[in-house]
C-alpha positions in Angstrom: -158.5 -72.5 -113.4 -158.0 -69.2 -111.5 -159.9 -67.6 -108.7 -162.0 -64.9 -109.7 -162.6 -60.8 -108.7 -165.9 -59.8 -110.0 -167.1 -56.2 -109.9 -170.1 -54.8 -110.2 -170.0 -51.4 -111.9 -173.9 -51.1 -112.2 -174.5 -51.7 -108.5 -171.8 -49.2 -107.7 -173.2 -46.6 -109.7 -176.4 -47.1 -107.9 -175.5 -47.5 -104.6 -173.6 -44.1 -105.2 -176.6 -42.7 -106.6 -178.7 -43.8 -103.7 -176.6 -41.5 -101.3 -176.2 -38.6 -103.6 -179.5 -38.2 -104.4 -180.2 -37.3 -100.6 -177.4 -35.3 -99.9 -174.4 -33.8 -101.4 -171.1 -36.3 -101.1 -167.6 -35.9 -101.4 -166.1 -39.9 -102.5 -163.3 -41.0 -100.4 -161.4 -42.7 -103.3 -158.2 -43.3 -102.0 -155.9 -46.4 -102.1 -156.7 -47.1 -106.0 -160.8 -46.4 -104.7 -160.7 -48.9 -101.9 -159.0 -51.4 -104.6 -162.0 -51.3 -106.9 -160.1 -49.1 -109.3 -159.8 -45.5 -109.4 -161.0 -44.7 -113.2 -163.6 -47.2 -112.9 -165.1 -45.8 -109.7 -164.9 -42.5 -110.3 -166.9 -42.8 -113.8 -169.3 -44.6 -112.0 -169.6 -42.1 -109.2 -169.5 -39.2 -111.7 -172.5 -40.9 -113.4 -174.6 -40.8 -110.1 -173.9 -37.3 -109.6 -171.0 -37.3 -107.5 -168.6 -33.6 -108.2 -166.4 -33.7 -105.2 -163.7 -36.4 -104.4 -161.3 -37.0 -101.8 -157.7 -39.1 -101.8 -154.6 -39.2 -99.7 -151.8 -39.0 -102.5 -151.1 -36.6 -104.9 -150.6 -39.0 -107.9 -154.4 -39.8 -107.4 -155.4 -36.4 -107.2 -153.9 -35.4 -110.0 -155.4 -38.8 -111.9 -158.8 -37.2 -110.8 -157.9 -33.9 -112.2 -157.1 -35.5 -115.6 -160.7 -37.1 -115.6 -162.7 -34.0 -115.1 -161.7 -30.1 -115.0 -164.5 -29.2 -113.3 -164.7 -31.5 -110.1 -163.6 -30.7 -107.2 -160.3 -32.6 -106.0 -159.3 -32.6 -102.0 -156.0 -34.0 -101.1 -156.6 -35.1 -97.8 -152.6 -35.5 -96.6 -150.1 -32.7 -96.7 -148.0 -32.0 -99.5 -145.2 -29.6 -100.1 -145.7 -29.8 -104.2 -147.3 -26.8 -104.1 -146.8 -25.7 -108.0 -148.3 -29.1 -109.0 -151.0 -28.8 -106.8 -151.7 -24.9 -108.5 -151.2 -26.4 -111.9 -154.0 -29.3 -111.3 -155.7 -26.9 -109.5 -156.0 -29.4 -106.3 -157.5 -28.3 -102.9 -154.8 -28.9 -100.2 -156.0 -29.7 -96.6 -154.0 -27.5 -94.1 -152.9 -29.8 -91.5 -152.0 -27.4 -88.9 -151.1 -23.7 -87.9 -147.3 -24.5 -88.1 -147.6 -25.7 -91.6 -149.4 -22.5 -92.5 -146.9 -20.4 -91.2 -144.0 -22.5 -92.6 -145.4 -22.6 -96.0 -147.7 -19.0 -96.2 -146.0 -17.6 -99.6 -146.0 -21.1 -101.3 -149.6 -21.0 -100.3 -151.0 -18.1 -102.1 -153.2 -18.7 -104.8 -153.8 -22.5 -103.8 -157.3 -23.3 -103.1 -157.3 -25.1 -99.3 -159.3 -26.5 -96.7 -158.6 -26.2 -92.8 -159.3 -29.4 -91.1 -159.6 -29.6 -87.3 -157.6 -32.4 -85.6 -160.5 -33.4 -83.2 -160.2 -36.6 -80.9 -158.7 -38.7 -83.7 -155.5 -36.8 -82.8 -154.2 -37.5 -86.4 -153.9 -34.0 -88.3 -155.2 -30.6 -88.0 -155.6 -27.3 -86.2 -156.4 -27.7 -82.4 -157.4 -24.2 -81.8 -160.5 -22.2 -83.7 -158.4 -18.8 -83.2 -155.7 -20.1 -85.3 -158.1 -21.3 -87.8 -160.0 -17.4 -88.0 -156.2 -16.1 -88.5 -156.0 -18.5 -91.7 -159.7 -17.6 -92.8 -158.8 -13.3 -92.0 -155.3 -13.8 -94.6 -156.8 -12.5 -97.7 -154.0 -14.4 -100.0 -155.3 -17.7 -98.8 -158.0 -19.3 -100.8 -159.9 -21.3 -98.0 -162.8 -22.9 -99.6 -164.0 -25.2 -96.6 -163.6 -26.4 -93.5 -163.3 -30.4 -91.8 -162.8 -32.9 -89.4 -163.1 -36.5 -88.9 -165.3 -38.7 -86.8 -163.6 -41.1 -85.7 -166.1 -42.9 -83.2 -169.2 -42.7 -85.3 -169.5 -46.3 -85.3 -169.2 -46.8 -81.3 -172.2 -47.0 -79.9 -170.9 -48.1 -76.1 -169.1 -44.9 -75.2 -169.8 -41.4 -75.3 -167.0 -40.8 -77.6 -168.7 -39.8 -80.8 -171.0 -37.3 -79.0 -167.9 -35.7 -77.5 -165.8 -35.4 -80.9 -169.4 -34.1 -82.2 -169.7 -31.3 -79.7 -165.9 -30.3 -80.3 -166.5 -29.8 -83.8 -169.6 -27.9 -83.4 -168.0 -25.7 -80.8 -165.4 -24.4 -83.7 -168.0 -23.9 -85.9 -169.7 -21.7 -83.8 -166.8 -20.1 -82.9 -166.0 -19.6 -87.0 -169.8 -18.8 -87.6 -169.3 -15.7 -89.4 -166.8 -17.7 -92.0 -169.2 -20.3 -92.5 -171.7 -18.2 -95.6 -168.0 -18.1 -97.6 -167.3 -21.8 -97.7 -168.5 -24.3 -100.2 -167.5 -27.3 -98.4 -168.0 -27.9 -94.6 -167.8 -31.7 -93.9 -167.5 -33.9 -91.1 -169.7 -37.0 -91.7 -168.4 -40.2 -92.9 -171.4 -43.2 -93.8 -171.6 -44.3 -90.2 -172.4 -40.8 -88.9 -174.2 -39.9 -91.6 -176.6 -42.6 -91.5 -177.2 -42.3 -87.8 -177.6 -38.6 -87.7 -178.4 -37.3 -90.9 -176.9 -33.9 -92.6 -175.8 -32.2 -89.4 -176.9 -28.2 -89.5 -173.9 -25.9 -91.2 -172.7 -28.8 -93.3 -172.6 -28.7 -96.9 -171.8 -32.3 -97.7 -170.9 -36.0 -96.1 -167.4 -37.6 -96.9 -168.7 -40.8 -98.2 -166.5 -44.1 -97.8 -167.9 -47.7 -97.4 -171.3 -47.0 -97.8 -170.6 -45.3 -101.7 -168.9 -49.0 -102.2 -172.0 -51.3 -101.3 -170.9 -52.0 -97.3 -172.9 -50.9 -94.4 -170.6 -49.0 -92.1 -172.4 -51.1 -89.0 -174.7 -53.8 -89.0 -176.9 -53.1 -86.2 -180.4 -52.0 -87.3 -179.2 -51.4 -90.7 -181.5 -53.0 -93.4 -179.3 -55.1 -96.2 -181.1 -52.9 -98.8 -179.3 -50.2 -97.5 -176.3 -51.2 -99.5 -175.6 -53.6 -102.1 -172.5 -55.4 -102.2 -170.6 -54.6 -105.3 -167.5 -57.1 -105.1 -167.9 -60.9 -105.4 -164.6 -62.8 -104.9 -165.1 -66.8 -106.3 -162.7 -69.7 -106.6 -162.9 -73.4 -108.0 -162.5 -76.8 -106.6 -159.3 -78.3 -107.9 -159.0 -81.6 -106.7 -160.6 -83.6 -103.5 -158.4 -85.3 -101.1 -159.7 -88.1 -98.3 -157.4 -88.0 -95.2 -157.9 -90.6 -92.3 -158.8 -89.5 -88.7 -155.7 -88.7 -86.9 -153.7 -88.1 -90.4 -153.0 -84.1 -91.2 -152.8 -81.8 -94.0 -151.3 -78.5 -94.8 -147.9 -77.2 -93.7 -146.5 -78.4 -90.3 -150.0 -80.5 -89.9 -151.8 -77.3 -90.0 -154.6 -79.6 -89.6 -155.4 -82.6 -88.2 -158.6 -84.9 -89.0 -160.4 -85.9 -85.8 -162.5 -88.4 -88.2 -162.1 -89.5 -92.0 -162.7 -86.2 -93.4 -163.2 -85.0 -97.1 -161.2 -81.8 -98.2 -161.6 -79.7 -101.0 -158.5 -77.9 -102.7 -159.4 -74.8 -103.7 -157.5 -72.0 -106.1 -157.0 -69.1 -104.0 -155.4 -68.3 -100.4 -153.3 -65.2 -98.7 -151.2 -64.6 -101.9 -154.4 -63.7 -103.5 -155.2 -61.2 -101.0 -157.6 -62.9 -98.5 -156.7 -61.8 -94.8 -155.6 -64.7 -92.5 -158.9 -64.0 -90.4 -160.8 -64.9 -93.3 -160.0 -68.4 -92.3 -162.3 -68.6 -89.3 -165.4 -68.2 -91.4 -166.8 -70.2 -94.0 -167.0 -70.4 -97.9 -170.4 -71.6 -100.0 -170.2 -74.0 -102.5 -173.4 -75.1 -104.3 -175.5 -73.3 -101.3 -173.8 -75.0 -98.3 -171.4 -73.4 -96.1 -168.0 -75.4 -95.2 -165.2 -74.7 -93.2 -161.6 -73.8 -94.2 -159.4 -75.9 -92.7 -156.0 -74.7 -94.0 -155.1 -71.2 -95.7 -151.9 -71.4 -98.1 -150.3 -68.9 -100.4 -152.2 -70.2 -103.3 -154.9 -72.9 -101.8 -157.4 -73.2 -99.5 -158.5 -76.8 -97.8 -161.9 -76.7 -97.0 -163.9 -79.5 -95.3 -166.4 -80.5 -97.5 -168.7 -83.5 -97.8 -169.6 -86.0 -100.6 -172.0 -83.2 -102.8 -169.2 -81.2 -103.6 -166.9 -81.7 -106.9 -163.8 -80.9 -108.8 -165.0 -77.8 -110.9 -167.6 -76.7 -108.6 -167.4 -72.6 -107.8 -166.4 -72.0 -104.0 -168.1 -68.1 -102.8 -165.9 -66.1 -100.6 -167.7 -62.8 -100.7 -171.0 -62.6 -102.5 -174.6 -60.9 -101.4 -174.7 -63.9 -99.0 -171.0 -63.9 -97.4 -171.1 -60.0 -97.1 -168.0 -57.7 -96.1 -170.0 -55.8 -93.4 -171.2 -59.2 -91.6 -167.7 -60.1 -91.8 -166.5 -56.8 -90.3 -169.1 -57.5 -87.4 -168.0 -60.9 -86.7 -164.6 -59.7 -86.4 -162.5 -60.4 -89.5 -161.5 -57.0 -89.9 -162.8 -53.4 -91.7 -164.3 -53.4 -95.4 -161.0 -51.3 -96.0 -158.9 -54.2 -94.8 -160.6 -57.1 -96.6 -160.6 -54.9 -99.9 -157.0 -53.2 -100.1 -155.5 -56.5 -99.5 -156.9 -58.1 -102.8 -154.1 -58.8 -105.2 -156.0 -58.3 -108.4 -153.5 -59.0 -110.6 -153.6 -62.8 -109.2 -157.4 -63.2 -110.1 -159.4 -63.4 -113.7 -161.2 -60.3 -113.5 -164.8 -59.8 -114.5 -167.0 -56.5 -114.9 -170.4 -56.2 -114.8 -171.6 -53.2 -116.5 
C-alpha cells in the first residue's frame, strides 16, 4: 500500500472562477503552482478565465508562455536573460532604479513592470520619483506597477494600514501615468478578501485563495474556499505496547497506559512537515493523535475500532490546510511545497 495525493482539478477550476468572475486576477503559480503542478494548474485557471500569470523563475515563465501565446506572463524576480525574456514575451519586474540604470540598453523593447519595495523590504524601488524617471523613458515598455502587502492578515497592528498608505502615496505621485498602464496590482488574497479591489487597481494577485484555502480563518466561511487537495495513507500494521514501553527511534513515545498503535505508511519523507505531528489524523471518522513521526511511517494511537487496511486522512475537507495554519503548523505554501509527490500514488479528480 502507498499513501495517496489527491488533486481535485474540478474544484481548482471552480475556485479560480469564483474569484476571477468578480475581479481580474493575476494568478501566482510559482514553485510548480504551489506543488499542485504547473500545467494542470494553468489549465484549470485558464478555463476559469484567468489570462495573467506570475512566477519567480524564468524556467516556469517560459513554460507558461509555451502553454498560451496571448497570456501575460510576469516574472516577479529580477533576471538578466534579456534575450530569452524578449523571445518568449515575458514581462520583467524591475527590482530597483540601479538595475534600470545598469541594464538600460538591454531593457529596450522588453515589457517591464515597476515594483515598489514597501515595508516588506525585499525588492523594489523606494522612491516614486525614480519610478517616474523610468516611466518617462520612451525606450522602456512599462505596462504596470505593483507592490506586495506583507501584513494583510495582521489584524493586531496597524502595519497593513501603513503599507497601504505607502503604496497609495506612490500611486498618487504617479497618477498621471496610471491611465496608460494595463496592470496595477498590490493585493494578495488576504487584502482582497478584506478590502475588495482598491481604487486605481486593475487586478489582484491571487495566491492561496485560488488553490482552495482561506488566507485567514476568522470570520471567513468555509464556502469561500473549497480545498483542492487531499492526502491519505493506510494502516499497515497494529502494534500493542504495555504501560512503560516505548516505540519509535530513541524511545520517541513512551506509553503511560496499555496502548494500541497504528503503523501508517506516510512520514516526513513524503513531505509532511514535522509540526503536523502536533495534530491528529482521522480514521473512520474519528480523530487520533500522532505519537511518532518517522521518515516513512507514522505511529498513531488508536482504539480497537481501527483495523489494518483502514484509510488514514491527513488533509481533507475536515482537516484543512487553513485550519492547521491558524493553529500554528505553518502556512499553506509551507505545507503544500513540502510534499514529495513522487512518493505518493497520485489521483486526479477531473
